[in-house]
C-alpha atoms as a printed R data frame, in Angstrom:
    type eleno elety resid chain resno      x       y       z
1   ATOM     1    CA   MET     A     1 26.190 -50.048 -59.449
2   ATOM     2    CA   ALA     A     2 24.313 -53.243 -58.563
3   ATOM     3    CA   GLN     A     3 23.120 -53.635 -55.012
4   ATOM     4    CA   LYS     A     4 24.394 -56.606 -53.065
5   ATOM     5    CA   GLN     A     5 21.557 -59.047 -52.443
6   ATOM     6    CA   ASP     A     6 20.894 -59.872 -48.801
7   ATOM     7    CA   LYS     A     7 21.717 -63.405 -47.735
8   ATOM     8    CA   VAL     A     8 18.697 -65.657 -47.981
9   ATOM     9    CA   GLU     A     9 17.560 -66.930 -44.586
10  ATOM    10    CA   LEU     A    10 16.468 -70.547 -44.617
11  ATOM    11    CA   THR     A    11 15.182 -72.924 -41.991
12  ATOM    12    CA   SER     A    12 16.985 -76.228 -41.542
13  ATOM    13    CA   ASN     A    13 14.065 -77.905 -43.346
14  ATOM    14    CA   MET     A    14 14.447 -75.613 -46.351
15  ATOM    15    CA   GLU     A    15 18.173 -76.346 -46.389
16  ATOM    16    CA   ASP     A    16 17.354 -80.070 -46.394
17  ATOM    17    CA   TYR     A    17 15.088 -79.561 -49.407
18  ATOM    18    CA   LEU     A    18 17.809 -77.711 -51.323
19  ATOM    19    CA   GLU     A    19 20.354 -80.372 -50.441
20  ATOM    20    CA   SER     A    20 17.997 -83.153 -51.538
21  ATOM    21    CA   ILE     A    21 17.246 -81.434 -54.858
22  ATOM    22    CA   LEU     A    22 20.977 -81.151 -55.523
23  ATOM    23    CA   ALA     A    23 21.531 -84.829 -54.680
24  ATOM    24    CA   LEU     A    24 18.584 -85.935 -56.836
25  ATOM    25    CA   GLN     A    25 19.731 -83.810 -59.775
26  ATOM    26    CA   LYS     A    26 23.146 -85.458 -59.590
27  ATOM    27    CA   GLU     A    27 21.568 -88.917 -59.330
28  ATOM    28    CA   LYS     A    28 18.632 -88.670 -61.741
29  ATOM    29    CA   GLY     A    29 19.220 -85.562 -63.838
30  ATOM    30    CA   VAL     A    30 15.664 -84.342 -63.277
31  ATOM    31    CA   VAL     A    31 13.695 -83.883 -60.061
32  ATOM    32    CA   ARG     A    32  9.977 -84.159 -59.389
33  ATOM    33    CA   VAL     A    33  7.944 -83.603 -56.227
34  ATOM    34    CA   LYS     A    34  7.543 -87.375 -55.829
35  ATOM    35    CA   ASP     A    35 11.327 -87.840 -55.935
36  ATOM    36    CA   ILE     A    36 11.823 -85.379 -53.086
37  ATOM    37    CA   SER     A    37  8.933 -86.897 -51.142
38  ATOM    38    CA   ASP     A    38 10.495 -90.362 -51.413
39  ATOM    39    CA   PHE     A    39 14.024 -89.106 -50.716
40  ATOM    40    CA   LEU     A    40 13.090 -87.186 -47.552
41  ATOM    41    CA   GLU     A    41 10.276 -89.562 -46.571
42  ATOM    42    CA   VAL     A    42  7.744 -86.738 -46.272
43  ATOM    43    CA   LYS     A    43  4.287 -86.150 -47.722
44  ATOM    44    CA   LYS     A    44  3.950 -84.606 -51.163
45  ATOM    45    CA   SER     A    45  1.924 -81.773 -49.619
46  ATOM    46    CA   SER     A    46  4.931 -80.897 -47.436
47  ATOM    47    CA   VAL     A    47  7.175 -80.931 -50.492
48  ATOM    48    CA   ASN     A    48  4.757 -78.688 -52.396
49  ATOM    49    CA   SER     A    49  4.773 -76.144 -49.547
50  ATOM    50    CA   ALA     A    50  8.550 -76.153 -49.424
51  ATOM    51    CA   ILE     A    51  8.842 -75.898 -53.199
52  ATOM    52    CA   ASN     A    52  6.571 -72.858 -53.212
53  ATOM    53    CA   GLU     A    53  8.672 -71.178 -50.528
54  ATOM    54    CA   LEU     A    54 11.944 -71.945 -52.318
55  ATOM    55    CA   ALA     A    55 10.479 -70.655 -55.595
56  ATOM    56    CA   ASP     A    56  9.369 -67.444 -53.854
57  ATOM    57    CA   LYS     A    57 12.962 -66.998 -52.664
58  ATOM    58    CA   LYS     A    58 14.148 -67.543 -56.261
59  ATOM    59    CA   LEU     A    59 16.209 -70.594 -55.281
60  ATOM    60    CA   ILE     A    60 14.405 -73.003 -57.604
61  ATOM    61    CA   ASP     A    61 12.440 -72.921 -60.823
62  ATOM    62    CA   HIS     A    62  9.332 -75.075 -60.897
63  ATOM    63    CA   GLU     A    63  6.520 -75.353 -63.362
64  ATOM    64    CA   HIS     A    64  3.294 -76.642 -61.825
65  ATOM    65    CA   TYR     A    65  3.438 -80.471 -62.131
66  ATOM    66    CA   GLY     A    66  6.813 -80.103 -63.828
67  ATOM    67    CA   TYR     A    67 10.471 -80.583 -63.048
68  ATOM    68    CA   ILE     A    68 12.257 -78.756 -60.256
69  ATOM    69    CA   ASP     A    69 15.544 -77.034 -61.070
70  ATOM    70    CA   LEU     A    70 17.893 -75.141 -58.808
71  ATOM    71    CA   THR     A    71 18.578 -71.554 -59.834
72  ATOM    72    CA   PRO     A    72 22.259 -70.523 -59.811
73  ATOM    73    CA   GLU     A    73 21.777 -69.026 -56.309
74  ATOM    74    CA   GLY     A    74 19.914 -72.145 -55.159
75  ATOM    75    CA   GLU     A    75 22.643 -74.392 -56.493
76  ATOM    76    CA   LYS     A    76 25.310 -72.298 -54.760
77  ATOM    77    CA   LEU     A    77 23.477 -72.535 -51.421
78  ATOM    78    CA   ALA     A    78 22.773 -76.256 -51.849
79  ATOM    79    CA   GLN     A    79 26.443 -76.906 -52.590
80  ATOM    80    CA   GLU     A    80 27.491 -74.926 -49.491
81  ATOM    81    CA   ILE     A    81 25.122 -77.006 -47.363
82  ATOM    82    CA   GLN     A    82 26.422 -80.232 -48.925
83  ATOM    83    CA   ASN     A    83 30.023 -79.141 -48.338
84  ATOM    84    CA   ARG     A    84 29.287 -78.458 -44.644
85  ATOM    85    CA   HIS     A    85 27.677 -81.878 -44.361
86  ATOM    86    CA   ASP     A    86 30.609 -83.589 -46.076
87  ATOM    87    CA   ILE     A    87 33.292 -81.992 -43.883
88  ATOM    88    CA   LEU     A    88 31.321 -82.696 -40.701
89  ATOM    89    CA   HIS     A    89 30.782 -86.307 -41.770
90  ATOM    90    CA   GLN     A    90 34.469 -86.695 -42.613
91  ATOM    91    CA   PHE     A    91 35.468 -85.231 -39.234
92  ATOM    92    CA   LEU     A    92 33.095 -87.477 -37.316
93  ATOM    93    CA   VAL     A    93 34.188 -90.645 -39.146
94  ATOM    94    CA   GLU     A    94 37.905 -90.099 -39.760
95  ATOM    95    CA   VAL     A    95 38.891 -88.069 -36.706
96  ATOM    96    CA   LEU     A    96 36.450 -89.196 -34.030
97  ATOM    97    CA   GLY     A    97 35.783 -92.723 -35.304
98  ATOM    98    CA   VAL     A    98 31.991 -92.371 -35.308
99  ATOM    99    CA   GLU     A    99 30.101 -95.087 -37.208
100 ATOM   100    CA   LYS     A   100 29.169 -93.856 -40.713
101 ATOM   101    CA   LYS     A   101 25.387 -94.059 -40.308
102 ATOM   102    CA   VAL     A   102 25.461 -92.174 -37.014
103 ATOM   103    CA   ALA     A   103 27.924 -89.659 -38.467
104 ATOM   104    CA   ASN     A   104 25.608 -89.039 -41.416
105 ATOM   105    CA   GLU     A   105 22.614 -88.370 -39.154
106 ATOM   106    CA   GLU     A   106 24.579 -86.121 -36.811
107 ATOM   107    CA   ALA     A   107 26.293 -84.226 -39.629
108 ATOM   108    CA   CYS     A   108 22.837 -83.540 -41.058
109 ATOM   109    CA   GLN     A   109 21.787 -81.948 -37.777
110 ATOM   110    CA   MET     A   110 25.033 -80.056 -37.215
111 ATOM   111    CA   GLU     A   111 25.282 -78.624 -40.740
112 ATOM   112    CA   HIS     A   112 22.398 -76.256 -40.006
113 ATOM   113    CA   VAL     A   113 23.855 -74.591 -36.924
114 ATOM   114    CA   ILE     A   114 27.610 -74.448 -37.446
115 ATOM   115    CA   SER     A   115 29.024 -71.017 -38.250
116 ATOM   116    CA   ALA     A   116 30.959 -70.240 -41.415
117 ATOM   117    CA   ASP     A   117 34.066 -69.472 -39.348
118 ATOM   118    CA   THR     A   118 33.881 -72.773 -37.468
119 ATOM   119    CA   ILE     A   119 33.342 -74.815 -40.631
120 ATOM   120    CA   LYS     A   120 36.328 -73.062 -42.226
121 ATOM   121    CA   LYS     A   121 38.533 -73.957 -39.251
122 ATOM   122    CA   LEU     A   122 37.166 -77.499 -39.145
123 ATOM   123    CA   THR     A   123 37.896 -77.898 -42.862
124 ATOM   124    CA   GLN     A   124 41.496 -76.790 -42.304
125 ATOM   125    CA   PHE     A   125 41.843 -79.209 -39.388
126 ATOM   126    CA   VAL     A   126 40.409 -82.170 -41.311
127 ATOM   127    CA   LYS     A   127 42.725 -81.444 -44.270
128 ATOM   128    CA   LYS     A   128 45.762 -81.463 -41.951
129 ATOM   129    CA   PHE     A   129 44.551 -84.590 -40.159
130 ATOM   130    CA   SER     A   130 43.882 -86.450 -43.418
131 ATOM   131    CA   LYS     A   131 47.429 -85.800 -44.700
132 ATOM   132    CA   LYS     A   132 48.955 -87.985 -41.978
C-alpha cells in the first residue's frame, strides 16, 4: 500500500513562482529563468534560488541552463493557486465592483492566505451570483 504524501508547504513567493511558470507555459510553451525574471520583475538570482527550492520539492524539473517544466504535482498545485486567484478576482470585480487592476493585485495577496473551506464557499457564492 502506497503511503500518502504529505502536503507540500510553500511560501507565498514559491506559490507565485509556480503560478508564473504555469502562466508562461500556457503563453509560450517553454519557460526559462529569464522569462520568470521578466514576468515577476525579480532578479535572475532570485529566480534561480526559487527554482532550486521548487526542484528540491519535486514540483518542477529543470536542467541547468535549460527549460523549466512543472511536474504533475507542481502543475496540480499551480492550477489550484490559479483557481483561487481567479475566483477571488471574479468575486472582487463582479460582486464588489472593484476595479480590475486593483482586484488582480488584491486577489494575488489573498490567494495565499484563504483557507480551502472558505474558497469552496466563495466559489459556490460566486457561481450563484453569476447566474442572476
